[in-house]
C-alpha positions as CSV (number, residue, x, y, z in Angstrom):
1,X,80.5,136.6,107.7
2,X,82.7,134.1,109.5
3,X,85.3,134.1,106.8
4,X,86.0,137.8,106.9
5,X,88.2,137.7,110.1
6,X,90.4,135.1,108.4
7,X,90.6,137.1,105.1
8,X,91.6,140.2,107.1
9,X,94.1,138.1,109.2
10,X,95.7,136.7,106.0
11,X,96.1,140.1,104.4
12,X,97.4,141.7,107.6
13,X,100.0,139.0,108.4
14,X,100.9,137.8,104.9
15,X,104.5,139.0,105.3
16,X,104.9,137.1,108.6
17,X,103.4,134.0,107.1
18,X,105.8,134.0,104.2
19,X,108.8,134.9,106.4
20,X,108.3,131.7,108.5
21,X,107.8,129.4,105.5
22,X,109.7,128.8,102.2
23,X,109.2,130.0,98.7
24,X,107.7,126.7,97.6
25,X,105.0,126.9,100.2
26,X,104.4,130.7,99.6
27,X,104.0,130.3,95.9
28,X,100.6,128.7,96.3
29,X,99.1,131.1,98.8
30,X,97.7,133.8,96.4
31,X,95.7,131.3,94.3
32,X,94.4,129.6,97.4
33,X,93.4,132.9,98.9
34,X,91.3,133.8,95.8
35,X,89.6,130.4,96.0
36,X,88.9,130.8,99.7
37,X,87.3,134.2,99.2
38,X,84.9,132.7,96.7
39,X,84.2,129.4,98.5
40,X,84.5,130.1,102.2
41,X,84.0,127.4,104.8
42,X,81.6,124.6,104.1
43,X,78.2,124.9,105.8
44,X,75.5,122.3,106.0
45,X,73.8,123.5,102.9
46,X,75.8,121.5,100.3
47,X,74.7,117.9,100.1
48,X,78.2,116.6,100.9
49,X,78.2,118.5,104.2
50,X,74.5,118.1,105.0
51,X,75.1,116.8,108.5
52,X,78.4,118.6,109.3
53,X,78.5,122.4,109.4
54,X,82.3,123.0,109.3
55,X,82.0,126.8,109.4
56,X,80.7,126.7,113.0
57,X,84.1,125.5,114.2
58,X,85.7,128.8,113.0
59,X,83.1,131.1,114.5
60,X,85.1,131.8,117.6
61,X,88.4,133.4,118.8
62,X,91.3,131.1,117.7
63,X,95.0,131.8,117.9
64,X,97.4,131.0,115.0
65,X,101.1,130.5,115.5
66,X,102.1,132.5,112.4
67,X,105.4,133.6,113.8
68,X,106.6,130.1,114.6
69,X,106.9,130.7,118.3
70,X,108.5,127.5,119.8
71,X,106.0,125.3,121.7
72,X,107.5,124.3,125.1
73,X,107.5,120.5,124.8
74,X,110.1,117.8,124.3
75,X,108.0,115.0,122.8
76,X,110.7,112.4,123.6
77,X,110.5,113.2,127.3
78,X,106.9,114.0,127.6
79,X,105.2,111.7,125.2
80,X,106.4,108.1,124.7
81,X,103.4,106.9,122.7
82,X,104.7,104.4,120.2
83,X,102.8,101.1,120.4
84,X,104.8,98.7,122.5
85,X,107.0,96.4,120.5
86,X,106.1,98.3,117.3
87,X,109.5,98.9,115.7
88,X,109.1,102.1,113.8
89,X,111.0,105.2,112.7
90,X,109.3,107.9,114.9
91,X,108.7,111.5,113.9
92,X,106.7,114.4,115.5
93,X,104.6,117.3,114.5
94,X,103.9,119.8,117.3
95,X,100.6,121.3,116.2
96,X,101.6,122.0,112.6
97,X,105.4,122.3,112.9
98,X,107.9,119.5,112.4
99,X,109.9,118.8,115.5
100,X,113.5,119.1,114.2
101,X,115.5,117.9,117.2
102,X,115.5,114.1,116.8
103,X,117.5,112.1,119.3
104,X,119.0,110.1,116.4
105,X,118.8,110.2,112.6
106,X,116.7,107.3,111.3
107,X,118.6,104.8,109.2
108,X,116.4,105.1,106.1
109,X,117.2,103.5,102.8
110,X,119.3,105.6,100.4
111,X,117.4,108.4,98.8
112,X,114.4,108.3,101.1
113,X,113.4,111.5,102.8
114,X,111.1,111.7,105.9
115,X,110.8,115.0,107.7
116,X,109.9,118.7,107.4
117,X,107.9,120.0,104.5
118,X,110.0,123.2,104.6
119,X,113.3,121.3,104.4
120,X,112.0,119.1,101.6
121,X,110.9,122.1,99.6
122,X,114.4,123.5,99.7
123,X,116.3,120.2,99.3
124,X,114.2,118.7,96.5
125,X,112.6,121.7,94.9
126,X,111.9,120.0,91.6
127,X,110.0,117.1,93.3
128,X,108.3,119.4,95.7
129,X,107.0,121.6,92.9
130,X,105.8,118.6,90.9
131,X,103.6,117.3,93.7
132,X,102.7,119.9,96.3
133,X,99.2,121.1,95.7
134,X,99.0,119.2,92.5
135,X,96.9,116.4,94.0
136,X,94.8,118.4,96.4
137,X,92.2,120.6,94.7
138,X,91.6,123.9,96.6
139,X,89.6,125.3,93.6
140,X,86.5,123.6,94.9
141,X,87.1,123.1,98.6
142,X,87.2,126.0,101.0
143,X,89.0,124.0,103.7
144,X,91.8,122.9,101.3
145,X,92.1,126.5,100.2
146,X,92.2,127.8,103.8
147,X,94.8,125.2,104.8
148,X,97.0,126.2,101.8
149,X,96.8,129.9,102.7
150,X,98.1,129.4,106.2
151,X,100.2,126.2,106.2
152,X,103.9,126.9,107.0
153,X,105.2,123.4,107.6
154,X,104.3,119.7,107.7
155,X,105.6,116.2,107.1
156,X,106.9,114.6,103.9
157,X,107.7,111.0,103.0
158,X,109.5,110.7,99.7
159,X,110.5,107.2,98.5
160,X,112.3,107.1,95.1
161,X,111.6,104.3,92.6
162,X,112.6,100.7,93.3
163,X,113.0,101.4,97.0
164,X,111.4,99.5,99.8
165,X,111.1,100.9,103.3
166,X,110.8,97.8,105.4
167,X,110.4,99.4,108.8
168,X,107.1,101.3,109.2
169,X,107.2,105.1,109.8
170,X,105.2,106.6,112.6
171,X,104.2,110.3,112.7
172,X,102.9,111.5,116.1
173,X,100.8,114.7,115.9
174,X,100.7,116.4,119.3
175,X,98.2,119.3,119.9
176,X,99.5,121.6,122.5
177,X,98.7,125.2,123.4
178,X,97.8,127.6,126.2
179,X,94.9,129.2,124.3
180,X,92.3,128.0,121.8
181,X,94.2,127.3,118.7
182,X,93.8,126.8,114.9
183,X,96.3,124.3,113.5
184,X,96.9,123.9,109.8
185,X,98.8,120.7,109.0
186,X,100.2,119.3,105.7
187,X,101.3,115.7,104.9
188,X,102.8,114.7,101.6
189,X,103.5,111.1,100.5
190,X,105.4,110.6,97.2
191,X,106.1,107.0,96.5
192,X,107.9,106.2,93.2
193,X,107.7,103.4,90.7
194,X,108.0,99.9,92.4
195,X,108.5,101.5,95.8
196,X,106.8,100.6,99.1
197,X,106.2,102.2,102.5
198,X,103.9,102.0,105.5
199,X,103.0,105.1,107.6
200,X,101.1,105.2,110.9
201,X,99.8,108.7,111.9
202,X,98.7,109.1,115.5
203,X,96.7,112.2,116.7
204,X,96.8,113.2,120.4
205,X,95.7,116.2,122.4
206,X,97.8,117.3,125.4
207,X,96.2,120.6,126.7
208,X,92.7,121.2,127.8
209,X,91.8,124.0,125.3
210,X,89.9,124.0,122.0
211,X,91.8,123.0,118.9
212,X,90.5,123.4,115.3
213,X,92.7,121.4,113.0
214,X,92.7,121.4,109.2
215,X,94.8,118.7,107.6
216,X,95.5,118.1,104.0
217,X,97.2,114.8,103.0
218,X,98.4,114.4,99.4
219,X,99.4,110.9,98.2
220,X,101.1,110.2,94.9
221,X,101.3,106.5,94.1
222,X,103.4,105.9,91.0
223,X,103.4,102.8,88.9
224,X,103.4,99.6,91.0
225,X,103.8,101.5,94.2
226,X,102.5,100.1,97.5
227,X,101.4,102.5,100.3
228,X,99.8,101.7,103.6
229,X,98.5,104.7,105.6
230,X,96.9,104.1,109.0
231,X,95.5,107.0,111.1
232,X,94.6,106.7,114.8
233,X,92.7,109.5,116.3
234,X,92.7,109.9,120.1
235,X,91.9,113.6,120.5
236,X,90.1,115.3,123.3
237,X,86.4,116.3,123.1
238,X,87.5,119.9,122.6
239,X,89.2,119.1,119.3
240,X,87.7,119.7,115.9
241,X,89.6,117.8,113.2
242,X,88.9,118.4,109.5
243,X,91.0,116.1,107.3
244,X,91.2,115.9,103.5
245,X,93.1,113.1,101.9
246,X,93.7,113.2,98.2
247,X,95.3,110.3,96.4
248,X,96.3,109.8,92.7
249,X,97.1,106.2,91.7
250,X,99.0,105.1,88.6
251,X,99.1,101.7,86.9
252,X,99.2,98.7,89.2
253,X,99.6,100.8,92.3
254,X,98.0,99.6,95.6
255,X,97.0,101.9,98.4
256,X,95.4,100.9,101.7
257,X,94.1,103.7,103.9
258,X,92.3,103.1,107.2
259,X,91.2,105.7,109.7
260,X,90.3,104.7,113.3
261,X,88.7,107.2,115.6
262,X,88.8,106.0,119.1
263,X,88.2,109.3,120.8
264,X,87.3,112.7,119.4
265,X,85.2,115.8,119.6
266,X,84.1,116.7,116.1
267,X,85.6,115.0,113.1
268,X,85.2,115.2,109.4
269,X,87.3,113.0,107.1
270,X,87.3,113.3,103.3
271,X,88.9,110.5,101.3
272,X,89.3,111.3,97.6
273,X,91.0,108.7,95.4
274,X,91.6,108.9,91.6
275,X,92.5,105.6,90.0
276,X,94.3,106.9,86.9
277,X,96.3,103.8,85.8
278,X,95.0,100.4,84.8
279,X,95.0,97.7,87.5
280,X,95.3,100.2,90.3
281,X,93.8,99.0,93.6
282,X,92.4,100.9,96.5
283,X,91.3,99.7,99.9
284,X,89.9,102.4,102.2
285,X,88.1,102.0,105.5
286,X,87.2,103.7,108.7
287,X,86.0,102.9,112.2
288,X,84.5,105.3,114.6
289,X,83.6,104.6,118.3
290,X,81.7,107.4,119.8
291,X,79.8,108.4,122.9
292,X,78.7,111.5,124.7
293,X,78.0,114.1,122.0
294,X,80.9,113.2,119.7
295,X,80.5,113.6,116.0
296,X,82.3,111.6,113.2
297,X,81.6,112.2,109.5
298,X,83.4,110.2,106.8
299,X,83.1,111.1,103.2
300,X,84.6,108.9,100.5
301,X,84.8,109.5,96.8
302,X,86.5,106.9,94.6
303,X,86.9,107.8,90.9
304,X,87.5,104.9,88.5
305,X,88.9,106.8,85.5
306,X,90.4,103.9,83.6
307,X,89.6,100.2,83.0
308,X,90.6,97.2,85.2
309,X,90.7,98.9,88.5
310,X,89.5,97.6,91.9
311,X,88.3,99.5,95.0
312,X,86.9,98.3,98.3
313,X,85.3,100.6,100.9
314,X,84.4,99.5,104.5
315,X,83.2,102.0,107.1
316,X,81.8,101.0,110.5
317,X,80.4,103.0,113.4
318,X,79.6,102.1,117.0
319,X,77.5,105.0,118.4
320,X,76.6,105.3,122.1
321,X,74.8,107.9,124.2
322,X,74.1,111.0,122.1
323,X,76.8,110.6,119.5
324,X,76.4,111.1,115.8
325,X,77.8,109.3,112.9
326,X,77.7,110.3,109.2
327,X,78.8,108.4,106.1
328,X,78.6,109.4,102.5
329,X,80.3,107.1,100.0
330,X,80.4,107.8,96.3
331,X,81.9,105.6,93.6
332,X,82.2,107.0,90.1
333,X,82.9,104.7,87.2
334,X,83.7,106.9,84.3
335,X,82.8,106.1,80.7
336,X,85.2,103.6,79.2
337,X,86.4,102.3,82.6
338,X,85.3,98.8,81.7
339,X,86.1,95.8,84.0
340,X,86.0,98.0,87.0
341,X,85.3,96.3,90.3
342,X,84.0,98.5,93.1
343,X,82.6,97.4,96.4
344,X,81.2,99.7,99.2
345,X,80.0,98.7,102.7
346,X,78.7,100.7,105.6
347,X,77.6,99.0,108.8
348,X,76.5,100.8,112.0
349,X,75.5,100.0,115.5
350,X,73.4,102.5,117.4
351,X,73.8,101.1,120.9
352,X,71.6,103.8,122.5
353,X,68.2,105.2,121.5
354,X,69.7,108.7,121.5
355,X,72.5,108.0,119.0
356,X,72.0,109.1,115.4
357,X,73.4,107.7,112.2
358,X,73.1,109.3,108.7
359,X,74.3,107.2,105.7
360,X,74.2,107.8,102.0
361,X,75.9,105.2,99.7
362,X,76.1,106.1,96.0
363,X,77.1,104.5,92.8
364,X,77.5,106.5,89.6
365,X,78.3,104.2,86.7
366,X,78.9,105.1,83.0
367,X,80.4,101.8,81.9
368,X,78.5,98.6,81.2
369,X,81.0,95.8,81.9
370,X,81.6,96.3,85.6
371,X,81.1,94.6,89.0
372,X,79.9,97.2,91.6
373,X,77.9,96.9,94.8
374,X,77.1,98.7,97.9
375,X,75.6,97.6,101.2
376,X,74.2,99.5,104.2
377,X,73.0,98.3,107.6
378,X,72.1,100.3,110.7
379,X,70.7,98.7,113.8
380,X,71.3,97.6,117.4
381,X,73.1,94.6,118.8
382,X,71.9,91.2,117.7
383,X,69.4,90.1,120.4
384,X,69.9,86.4,119.5
385,X,73.7,86.7,119.8
386,X,73.4,88.5,123.1
387,X,71.1,85.8,124.4
388,X,73.5,83.1,123.2
389,X,76.4,84.6,125.2
390,X,74.3,85.2,128.3
391,X,73.0,81.7,128.2
392,X,76.6,80.6,128.6
393,X,77.1,82.5,131.8
394,X,78.6,85.7,130.4
395,X,77.2,88.8,132.2
396,X,75.1,91.1,130.0
397,X,77.5,94.1,130.1
398,X,80.5,91.8,129.2
399,X,78.5,90.1,126.4
400,X,77.6,93.5,124.9
401,X,81.2,94.5,124.9
402,X,82.3,91.3,123.2
403,X,79.8,91.8,120.5
404,X,80.9,95.4,119.9
405,X,84.5,94.4,119.7
406,X,83.7,91.6,117.3
407,X,81.8,94.1,115.1
408,X,84.9,96.1,114.6
409,X,87.2,93.3,113.6
410,X,87.1,93.4,109.8
411,X,88.1,97.1,109.8
412,X,91.0,96.4,112.1
413,X,92.0,93.5,109.9
414,X,92.7,96.0,107.1
415,X,95.9,96.9,109.1
416,X,98.8,95.0,107.7
417,X,101.2,95.6,110.6
418,X,100.6,92.6,112.9
419,X,101.7,94.2,116.2
420,X,99.7,97.4,115.5
421,X,96.7,95.4,114.7
422,X,96.9,93.5,118.0
423,X,97.4,96.8,119.8
424,X,94.3,98.3,118.2
425,X,92.3,95.3,119.4
426,X,93.5,96.0,122.9
427,X,92.7,99.7,122.7
428,X,89.2,99.1,121.2
429,X,88.5,96.8,124.1
430,X,89.6,99.5,126.6
431,X,87.5,102.1,124.8
432,X,84.4,100.0,125.2
433,X,85.2,99.5,128.9
434,X,85.5,103.3,129.5
435,X,89.2,103.3,130.3
436,X,91.5,106.0,129.3
437,X,92.1,105.9,125.6
438,X,95.8,106.4,125.6
439,X,98.7,104.1,124.8
440,X,100.3,102.5,127.8
441,X,103.6,104.3,127.5
442,X,102.2,107.8,127.4
443,X,103.5,109.9,130.2
444,X,101.2,112.9,129.5
445,X,97.9,111.2,129.6
446,X,98.2,108.8,132.5
């Protein structure tokens, strides 16, 4: 039993885990532990994980930094990876610990907090206890339970009501270690009534070891809140990333979430949105560019619980060589959720004969006055378009790259930060050309 070693580890080192965290984090561990003992890690047997056996990633010797031993890296000196000309407030997580030695304190609007999960739990205990683990559900997900058992820190953005954070926030996650390592990361976004914020999360691997990352993101969008969350994954082929995003939306809130995987090893992303207030609006999308034997699985569940809500899903994959893509999208329109509008699209390019794509769009509707649709296409590059470009003197390899770049455009267009969107177009072009997939300012990855 794969889980037994982690059950034993938790029981043996529980005192150390608690000692290097805070009471707010520790309060949730016992209930999460009981859930994990019942659920374990997902295997490929459940339908939602049919093509992604998560348990296999944990069937190996992995270190955990339970004693909060400092990682020898100064991210400001070693890792200058903010997108050129993108004016952001920059924060770092080293593995799953907040880097608490900023060069300068960001000039955030009054009342806004962005920083360590531990610090937030002590500074704002009432708000922390109202939201932490209240959106994520570890009672039916073994990974969420496991993450809650071991998480000792993370990153929080708290924007009180009627507050607008004009300047985007950027969180850079750096994976670093001398041995194969398990990292358990938490991100919490609390955005109050009439508040607005944009967050870019970048994932990067520094060391050439195996990393297994669990990540739980909780988003609370209160009435008329606006949240943009963009994730950019540029991990190594030795990284396994299992991310679960849970979002609760209240009346007239608007959330845009887009995940772009430019380079990875084995990735599973869960997106779970609950539209709980009327006229809430959700836009969720993903783009995966894969080659070699890389694996990317996106699962999206959007629950329309009340009337007059809108959701849009768009996921695209470009699969080369022996890579694998998986998409499962489920839209639930509950009884009484009239006037719901829900649209789901999944489009995939299998550039090589050895690439595999598995897709399963689903609509589950219990209301009769709705507009819902789903579309799915999987195929190869358009032969006529390729011929058109070649007839105008463009070499075949260049023509193929131009078509693949064009294929990704509508996902990139979901990004509402102009300079970031332009930079993504540049990085995608580099990806298809086989260049290094790192930002131009990165001193580590050159």
